C-alpha positions in Angstrom: 0.0 0.1 -0.2 1.4 3.1 -1.1 0.5 6.0 1.5 1.0 9.7 1.4 4.2 9.5 3.9 5.5 6.8 1.5 5.0 9.2 -1.2 6.9 12.2 0.5 9.3 9.7 1.6 10.7 8.8 -1.9 10.3 12.4 -2.9 12.8 13.6 -0.3 15.1 10.3 -1.2 14.9 11.5 -4.9 15.9 15.0 -3.9 18.5 14.1 -1.7 19.8 11.7 -4.1 20.4 14.3 -6.3 22.5 16.2 -4.0 24.2 13.0 -3.8 23.8 12.0 -0.3 24.2 8.4 0.8 21.2 5.7 0.8 21.7 4.8 4.3 21.9 8.5 5.6 18.7 9.1 3.7 16.4 6.6 5.4 18.0 7.4 8.8 17.1 11.2 8.2 13.7 10.0 7.2 13.1 7.9 10.6 14.5 10.7 12.8 12.0 13.2 11.0 8.9 11.1 11.0 9.3 10.2 14.7 10.3 13.6 15.9 6.7 14.9 14.0 5.2 12.5 15.7 6.1 12.8 19.2 5.7 16.6 18.5 2.5 16.5 17.5 1.5 14.1 20.7 3.5 16.1 23.1 1.7 19.1 21.7 -1.6 17.6 22.3 -0.8 17.0 26.0 -1.3 20.5 27.0 -4.2 20.9 24.9 -5.8 18.1 26.7 -5.1 19.1 29.8 -6.3 22.8 29.2 -9.5 21.4 27.9 -10.0 19.3 31.5 -9.6 22.5 33.4 -12.1 24.5 31.5 -14.8 21.5 31.0 -14.4 21.0 34.9 -14.4 24.7 35.9 -17.9 24.6 33.6 -19.2 21.5 35.3 -18.4 23.1 38.6 -19.9 26.6 37.8 -16.2 28.3 38.1 -13.9 30.0 35.6 -11.0 27.9 35.2 -7.7 29.2 33.6 -8.2 32.6 32.0 -5.2 34.8 32.9 -2.3 33.0 31.1 -3.1 33.9 27.5 -6.3 33.7 25.6 -8.7 31.8 27.6 -5.8 30.6 29.8 -4.6 28.3 27.1 -1.0 28.9 28.1 -1.5 27.7 31.6 -0.5 24.2 30.8 3.0 25.4 29.4 3.4 27.5 31.9 2.8 24.4 34.4 5.4 22.5 32.3 8.0 24.8 32.4 7.7 25.3 36.1 8.2 21.6 36.7 11.0 21.8 34.1 12.9 24.4 36.7 11.8 22.7 39.9 14.3 21.0 41.9 14.8 17.2 41.3 14.8 15.9 44.7 16.0 12.1 44.9 15.4 10.4 48.4 18.9 9.4 50.2 17.8 5.6 50.6 16.4 5.2 47.2 17.6 3.6 44.0 18.4 6.9 41.9 18.8 4.7 38.4 15.4 3.0 39.2 13.5 6.0 40.3 14.8 7.8 36.8 13.6 4.6 34.9 10.1 4.2 36.2 8.8 7.3 34.7 10.6 6.8 31.4 9.2 3.2 31.1 5.9 4.6 31.6 5.9 7.0 29.0 8.0 5.8 26.1 5.2 2.7 25.3 2.8 5.2 25.2 4.2 7.3 22.7 5.4 4.0 20.8 2.1 3.2 20.5 0.9 6.0 18.2 3.5 4.0 15.4 0.1 2.2 14.2 -2.8 5.0 14.7 -4.0 5.9 11.1 -5.0 9.7 11.7 -6.4 9.4 7.9 -6.6 7.5 4.9 -3.3 6.9 4.2 -1.7 8.9 7.0 -0.2 6.0 9.1 3.5 5.7 10.7 3.8 2.2 10.4 0.6 -0.2 8.8 1.7 -3.2 10.8 0.1 -6.4 10.5 -0.9 -6.8 14.0 -1.2 -3.0 14.6 -4.2 -3.7 16.8 -2.4 -6.2 19.0 0.7 -4.3 18.8 -1.0 -1.7 20.8 -2.1 -4.1 23.7 1.4 -5.8 23.6 3.2 -2.2 24.1 1.0 -1.1 26.7 1.6 -4.1 28.9 5.0 -2.7 29.2 3.5 0.2 31.4 2.7 -1.9 34.5 6.6 -2.8 34.9 7.1 1.0 35.0 4.6 1.6 37.9 6.2 -1.0 39.8 9.7 0.0 39.5 8.7 4.0 40.3 7.1 2.5 43.5 9.8 0.3 44.3 12.5 2.5 43.7 11.3 5.4 46.0 11.7 3.0 49.2 8.6 4.3 50.3 6.0 1.6 51.6 3.1 4.0 50.5 4.6 4.4 47.0 5.4 0.7 46.3 1.8 -0.2 47.8 0.5 2.2 45.1 2.5 0.9 42.3 1.4 -2.7 43.2 -2.3 -1.4 43.2 -1.6 0.4 39.7 0.2 -2.7 38.4 -2.8 -5.0 39.3 -5.2 -2.4 37.7 -3.6 -2.2 34.7 -3.3 -5.8 34.1 -7.1 -6.4 35.0 -8.2 -4.4 32.3 -5.6 -5.1 29.5 -7.4 -8.4 29.4 -10.8 -7.0 28.3 -9.4 -4.8 25.8 -7.5 -7.8 24.1 -10.5 -9.7 24.1 -12.7 -6.7 22.8 -9.8 -6.2 20.1 -10.3 -9.4 18.6 -14.0 -9.5 17.5 -13.4 -6.3 15.6 -10.5 -8.0 13.8 -12.8 -10.9 13.0 -15.1 -8.7 11.6 -12.6 -6.8 9.3 -10.5 -10.1 8.6 -7.5 -8.5 9.6 -5.6 -7.1 12.6 -4.2 -3.8 10.8 -5.8 -0.8 12.2 -5.8 0.6 8.3 -7.8 -2.6 7.3 -10.2 -2.2 9.9 -11.3 1.3 9.3 -11.3 0.5 5.5 -13.8 -2.5 6.0 -16.2 -0.1 8.1 -16.0 2.7 5.5 -17.2 0.5 2.7 -20.7 0.5 4.4 -20.9 4.4 5.3 -22.1 5.0 8.7 -23.9 1.8 9.0 -21.0 -0.2 8.7 -19.4 0.9 11.8 -18.3 -1.6 14.4 -20.3 0.4 16.6 -23.7 -1.0 15.5 -22.6 -4.5 15.1 -20.3 -4.6 18.3 -22.3 -2.5 20.8 -21.6 -5.2 23.7 -17.6 -4.7 22.6 -17.9 -1.3 22.7 -19.1 -0.2 25.9 -16.6 -3.2 27.2 -14.1 -1.4 25.5 -14.7 2.2 26.7 -14.9 1.3 30.4 -11.7 -0.8 30.2 -10.2 2.3 28.5 -11.1 4.4 31.2 -9.6 2.2 33.8 -6.1 1.5 32.2 -6.0 5.4 31.8 -6.5 5.6 35.2 -9.2 8.0 35.0 -12.3 8.5 37.5 -14.0 6.8 38.6 -11.1 4.0 38.2 -8.1 6.4 39.9 -7.4 4.4 42.8 -3.6 4.5 42.1 -3.2 8.2 42.6 -6.4 8.5 45.3 -4.8 11.1 47.4 -7.0 10.3 50.8 -5.8 6.5 50.5 -2.3 6.6 49.4 -1.1 10.2 49.5 -0.3 10.2 45.8 0.4 6.8 44.9 3.9 5.7 43.3 4.3 9.3 42.8 4.7 10.2 46.3 8.8 10.6 46.1 8.8 12.2 42.6 9.5 15.9 41.7 10.2 18.2 39.0 10.2 17.0 35.5 10.2 13.2 36.5 6.6 14.1 38.5 5.5 15.5 35.2 6.5 12.7 33.2 3.6 10.9 35.1 1.3 12.9 33.8 2.6 13.2 30.1 2.5 9.5 30.0 -1.2 9.6 31.5 -2.7 12.4 29.2 -0.6 10.7 26.1 -2.7 7.4 26.9 -6.0 9.5 27.4 -5.5 10.9 23.8 -4.3 7.3 22.4 -7.2 5.4 23.9 -10.0 7.4 22.3 -8.1 7.0 18.9 -8.2 3.3 19.4 -11.9 3.5 19.9 -12.4 5.7 16.9 -10.6 3.2 14.8 -12.1 0.1 16.2 -15.6 1.1 16.3 -16.5 4.7 14.7 -14.8 4.1 11.3 -11.6 6.4 12.1 -11.3 8.8 9.3 -14.6 8.4 7.4 -16.9 10.6 8.2 -19.9 9.0 6.2 -21.1 13.0 5.1 -20.8 13.0 1.4 -19.6 16.6 0.9 -16.7 16.0 3.3 -15.7 12.9 1.5 -15.8 14.7 -1.8 -14.1 17.7 -0.8 -10.7 16.8 -1.6 -11.7 14.8 -4.6 -13.7 17.9 -6.2 -12.2 20.6 -5.2 -10.5 23.7 -7.2 -7.1 23.1 -6.3 -7.4 19.2 -7.3 -7.0 20.3 -10.8 -3.9 22.2 -10.4 -2.0 20.2 -8.0 -0.9 16.4 -8.5 -2.7 13.5 -7.1 0.5 12.7 -4.5 -0.3 16.2 -3.3 -3.4 16.3 -2.3 -3.6 18.2 0.8 -7.4 18.5 1.7 -8.2 14.9 1.4 -5.9 14.0 4.3 -6.7 17.1 6.3 -10.6 16.1 6.6 -9.5 12.7 7.7 -7.4 14.0 10.1 -9.9 16.1 11.7 -12.6 13.6 11.7 -10.4 11.3 13.3 -9.1 14.0 16.1 -12.8 15.4 16.4 -14.3 11.6 17.1 -11.5 11.4 19.5 -12.0 14.8 21.6 -15.5 13.7 21.6 -14.6 10.6 23.6 -12.2 13.0 26.0 -14.9 15.3 26.3 -17.0 12.3 27.9 -14.1 10.9 30.1 -13.8 14.4 31.7 -17.7 14.7 32.2 -17.4 11.2 34.0 -14.5 12.3 36.5 -17.3 14.8 37.7 -20.5 12.7 37.4 -19.3 8.8 39.2 -17.9 8.7 42.8 -14.8 6.8 42.9 -15.3 2.9 43.3 -13.3 0.9 46.0 -10.1 -1.3 45.1 -12.3 -4.7 45.8 -15.1 -3.1 43.4 -12.5 -2.0 40.7 -11.1 -5.7 40.7 -14.6 -7.4 40.3 -15.6 -5.2 37.7 -12.7 -6.1 35.6 -12.7 -10.0 36.6 -16.1 -11.1 37.2 -18.0 -8.6 34.8 -15.9 -7.3 31.9 -14.1 -10.4 31.3 -17.1 -12.7 31.0 -19.0 -10.4 29.1 -15.9 -9.9 26.5 -15.2 -13.3 26.2 -18.7 -14.3 25.6 -18.8 -11.4 22.8 -15.7 -13.0 21.6 -17.3 -16.6 21.1 -20.5 -15.1 19.8 -18.7 -13.1 17.3 -16.6 -16.1 16.1 -19.7 -18.4 15.9 -21.5 -16.3 13.6 -18.5 -15.6 11.5 -18.2 -19.5 11.1 -21.3 -19.9 10.5 -21.0 -17.4 7.4 -18.0 -19.4 6.3 -19.6 -22.5 6.3 
């Protein structure tokens, strides 16, 4: 499959070949550029999500929220990030300094790597892996190790207990997540995230997996909230129970990295909900679908440099994703926090059987169709 990214890469390689650059250097430069663009986009989205959460939370509680730092307080998140960057980095005297640094890095890195397989628009994906859907689950399973490392390295029983609870929660809800991905993959006949979206877009709005997999959609949404440690599932960071969970002994930029990982995951989870159940970049609105195809600019520009089509796809994908981010923010101020036993019971005794039954029903239906 020839993607827009592949076309641009070939154009860049051809240009640099004319300038007599070595081929290996060209490939390395392109990989570095693509990675930097992806990381920059994700880290830019984190302050936007923080600002959106503050403004929506203020609206729910009938407050004003941030308003002085920039227009509508939009640079407040940037100011907080600079403040954390300049704060003193305190390391407890009896803690393991190397493990203390490793913990936040292990938490953030898998979340950023999972963006490799997310198609933000038609043919706009960094790596179209054949196992892209399961790649997200596999790479996110490394996060509990970072939580355990952060809690253990602090040499603090409260932090260690918070790390244990966070790891238990992540593991409990990763299994239903994987079981919810399998039926969507069965219906699409592929584990590629691009193929899953293309299969849904063949039949328009009513071809979305939301209508064919309503049980899997609800289970996946609940499991995503729990994996992101959002209320009512934020037990690892419950202030009144464990001070600040596994982050108790952290300060400065290492404390900020934990929140970067959390909010990056909060953006990645709705993106996967959009890809698996809401048709991804497919808007199912004829005007938007034909905007890039029949625009006046399409006659004057080549097919490989069509801008409006990819732009509409990216806007559609992000709009659906931010809708679920908005729902998760409202959920934070609507539902009370559950107890740890209720949290684990929901994962193991409710979501796991439902996700397993949904997978068996979908597999049986597909076998009947084949036979």
